[in-house]
N, C-alpha and C positions, 0 to 999 in steps of 0.2 A: 334475663336469667340464663346462665350457662353453667352446666354441671357435667361431670363425668362420673359414672358409677358402674357397678356390676349388675348385669341383667338379672341374675338369679336372686340377688339380695333385694333388688328393687321389686321384682315380681312377688316376693314374699310379703312385702308391705302393701303392695297394690291389692293383693288378695284379701288382706285384712280390711283395708279401707273400703273396698267394694261391698262389704257386707252392709254398709249403711247408705250406699248410693242406689237410687231408684233406677231401674232399667228403662222404664217408660213413664214420663211425667209431663204434665202440661207446663211445668216449670223446668225448662231444659237444664238450668243450672244445678238442679238437684240430682241430675244424672252424672254430675261431674265429681272429680276428685281435685281438691286444691293442693297444688304442690308449692311448698315454701322452702326456698333455699337460703340459708344464712351461714354464719360462721361455724355453726355446729354440724352442718350437713343438710340433709333433705328430709322433711317430714311431710306426711300426707294426711289430709283431712277430708272427711265426707260428712254430709248432714242432710237427712231427709225430713227435717223439722220435728220428727218424733224421736229420732235416735241419731246420734252422731258419733263418729270415731275419729280419734287423732292418734296416729302412730308415733312410736319413738323415732328418733332420727335414724335414717338409713345412711350408712357410710357413703360419702360422696366427696369428690374434689369440687369445691365450689369456686368457679372462676368469676362468676358474676351473680350476686345475690338478686333475688326477685321472687315473684309469685306468678302462677298461671293456673287456670282451671281447665281441666281436660276431661272429656267424656270417659268415665271410668272403664266401661266395658271395652270401648275401642282402644283406649290407651293400653289396657292389659293385653289385647290381641297383638298390638304393634310391638310391644316390648317382648312378648313371648316369641314373636317371629324374628327377632333380631339375629343378624347373621353371625355375630361374635359375642362373647361374654361381656366385653367392654362396650358401653354405649355412652354417647354424648347427647345431651338434651339442651337445645338452645331456642330461645323465643325472641321474637322481634316486637316492635312497638304496636303491630297490628294483631298480636297474640298468635301469629303463625308459629307453630312449634316444630322444629326440625329434630328428628331422632336419627342419629347416625350410629352405625355399627359396621365395622369392617369397611367394605367398599360400597355399602348401601346407605341410602338416606330416604326417609319417609317424612313428609311434611303433613301435619294435621292442623286443623283449625281449632284454636283454643278459645276460651271465653274470658271476659274481663274478670279478674280476681276480686275487684272491688264489689261486685254484685253477689259474690258467694256469701251465703249466710254463715257467719262465724258462730262457733259454739260459745254459749255463755260461760263465764268463769265461775267456778265453784270453789269456795273456801275449803281448804283441807285442815281446818282447825280441829275438827272432830272426826277421827278415823275409827272405822269398825272393820276389824280384820277377821278372816275366817280361813280355815284350811281349804285350799282350792278344790281338791278332790272331793271333799265332803260337800261343798256347795254345789258342785257339778252333779253329784249324786242326788242331792235334795231337789234340784231342778228337774232332773230326769224322772224322779219317782212321784212328782206332783203335777207337773205341767200338763200332762195328758188330760187332767180333769178340769182345766180352765175352759170356759165356753169359747166356741169358735164363732158363734153367731151373736149378734147384738141383742140378745134377749134382755140383757141389762148391761150397760157399758162397763160397770165396775166388775162384772164377772168375766170379762174378756182379759183380765189380768190376774196376777197372783197377789195376795196380801202378804207383804213382808213386814213382819213385826219384830221389833227389837225390844227386849225387856231385860235390863241389866246386862248380863253376859250371855244371853240366849237369843237365838234367831229362829223364827218360825215362818215357814212358807205354807200358805193355804190356797187351794184352788177349788172352785165350785162351778159346776155347769148346770145346776138345777136338778140333777139326778144323782149326783155323787159328790163327795168331798174327799180331797186328798190333803193330808197334813204331814209336814216333815219338820222336825225340831232338832237343833244341834247347838253346841256351845260355840261361842266366839273365842278367837284367840285374844282379841282386844275389843273391849267395849268401853262405854263411858257412863255406865250406870243410868242410862236413859231408858225411857219407855215411850215408844211411839210406833205407829204403823203407817205404811204407804201402800199404794196399789201400783205395781209395775206391769206394763203391758206384756202379754204372753210372748209376742214376737221379740221383744227386747231381752227377756229372760232366756229365750231360746238361743239368741245370739251370744249371750253371756256364757251359756253352757258350752257352745261350740268353740268359743275363744279360749276357754280354759284348757291349757295343754299341759306343760310340765311345770307350771307355777307351783310353788310350795304353799303360797297363800295369796289371797287377793284382798285389796283394800276397798272399802265402800264409804262414800260420803253422800249426805242427803241435804236437800233444801226443801222448801215447801212445794216446789214444782218439779224438781229433778233428782235423779239418782246418778251418781258417778261411780264407776267401777274401774279400778286401776289394775292392769295386767302387766306382765313383764315387758311386752313390746308395744303396748298401746293403752289408751283409756277409752271407755265407752260411756257416753252420756245419754240418758234416756229421759224423756218427759214422763211424768207420772199421770195416772188416771185420776181425775177429780171425782169426789164422791165418797160415800161411806160403804165399806165392804160389809157384806152380810154377816151378822153376828152368828157364828156357827158353833161356838164352843159348847153351848148348852145341849146340842144334839148328841154329843158324846157322853152319854150317861153311864153310870155304873150299874144300872138295872140290868138284870139278866134272868130271863125265864128259860131260855134254851141256849146251850153252848155246844159248838161243834169244833173239834180239832181234827184237821184233815191234812193228808199229804199233798203238798203243792203240785207235784208232778202228776198225781192221779187225777185231781180235779181239773187241771189244765188239759190233760189228755181227753178227759170226758167232754169238756166244753168244746174242743175241736170237733168232736162228733155231733154234739148238739147243734153247732152252727151250720152243719151240713143240711139240717132240716129247718132251722130257724132263720130262714132268709128274710122273712117279714117279721121283724121283732114284735111289732104291735099286735099282730094277729097270732103269733106263735111264740110267746115268751117261754122260758124254761120253767117248768114246774118242779119245785124242790120240796120233797116230802121227807121230813126229819123224824126218825123213829129210833127204836132201840137197835143198837148195833151199826147204824149207818144212815146214809141218805139215798133217796131215790131221785133221779133226774129224768124228767119226761118232757118230750117236745113233740107236738103234733102239727102237721101242716096239711091242709086240704089238698094241696097240689103235689107236695113231694113225698109225704108219708109220715112216719113216726119214728121216734127213737126213745129207748128206755135203757137206763143203766143204774146199777146199785153199786155204791162205794162203801166199803167197810171203813169206819172211822169212830173216834171217841165221841159219844153223845151224852150229854147230861141235861136234865131238866125236862120240860114238857115236850110232847110231840107237837109238830107244827108243819103246816103246808103253806108255802109262799111262792110267789112268782117273781122272776127277775129278767132283765135284759141280759142275755148270756154274753154279749160282746162287752158290755160294761164290766161284768164280772171278770171276764178274761183279761181285760186291760189292767184291772187292779191287781189280779193275782200275778201277772207277768212282771209287775214292778216291785214285787216283794222278794227280797233275797233271803229266804229262810226255807228250810225243808218242810216246815209245818205252818199252817195258817189257822188262826182262830177266828171263828164267826160267832157273834153274839146276837140273839134275837129276843124280841119281847112280844110281838104279835104279828099276824100275817100282813098287817098294814103299817107296821113300824119299820124304820130303817134298820138295816143290818150293819153292825160295826165290825170291821175287819182289821185284824192286827197280825203282824208277823215279826219282822225284825224290830229291834229297839229304835225308837225315834220316829217311827212312821205309823200312821193310823188312817183308816179309810171308812167312809160311810156310803152305803148304797141304798137308794130308795127302791121299794118293791113295786111290782106291777100287779094290777088286779087280774086275777085268773078268770 
C-alpha cells in the first residue's frame, strides 16, 4: 500500500475511528485501525467486537492499493507529529509502515490485515431516519438513567422502540426511569424494540455533529447508524427489557408545579449535607403553599429550606436520593417542572418539556 494524503484530513478520520478502538486489550488487533486504500481513496475501520466504526473515504492519492492494521493511538500520535501537512504512507510485505512528511520518516510495525475482524454487512433495505439534533437530545436526556453496574445486563443499555413513525428511548437503573419520545422523519410502519448498549449510544451522541438527519438500520443482533462521515455498527444486548410503561399511571393524589431553577439551587445546598445518601436522604414535605426540604447528617449538620410553589391535592411527606433528583431536573429544558405523587412509598412521576418523562423511586425515611 502506498498513499499520499493531507495530515489534517487524515487526523479527522483517525479521531472518528479511534472511538471504537480499544486502548488496552488482550487481543492486540482490537487496538488497531484498519486502513484500506483503493480507487476511491482511504477509509478507516475499527472494531472492538461490541462496536465498530467505518469512516467515509478520506481524500488521498492512491499509488498502490492495499490494507494495513496499525495501532490506533500510536498511529494518531505519529500523524499528529508530522513535520508537514502532506504525508506519504507506505507499507512493505512485513507490514512495516513508513510515514514520511517533509524531510522526516517514521517507521512503525503494522499487523496483518487478514486477522482484523471485519464488520458484518447490514442490509439497508429498511431505513429509519430521524432529525440528528433531536436524537442527540433524546440520548442526552435519558442515558444518565441507564445502569452502570451489571445489576441486570439488559438495564446497562437503553430500550429503543420503533412504533410506526415514532421512536422511544427508555433507560432504567433500578431507582429511576427516563423516557424520551419523538417522531421519525422516515419509518416503515413497523413495531419492534431492541436494547442498545449505553456505551454505544453515548458514542452515537458524540458523533452527531452538523448532520441534518441520521439513518438507522436493524437486524436481530445489530444496529447500524449512518452519519455524514462514517457509520457505526453496534451489537445489541440480548434479553427482554423491563416492562416499564405501566409505572406511568394517570393517578394523582398530590401534584406540585415548581420552578426548575429554585429546586435545583436548593438541591445544591441539600447535597452539601447529604454526603451519605442512604443515611441522609432528603425529606420532602408537601403542604399548602409549597414544599419543605430537610436533610440531616450526624457528621455534617442539617439543612432546611422552604420553596413556594403550586400544590394541589393531599399533603405528603416522602424521601428521595437528592442526587438522583438533581440529575433528572438538570436534564429537563423547561422553566417549570411538574411532580405527581400518590403515596410516600409510590414512585414520583416527573415531567417538564414535551416528549420526556421521568420516574423516581422514594427512599424510606
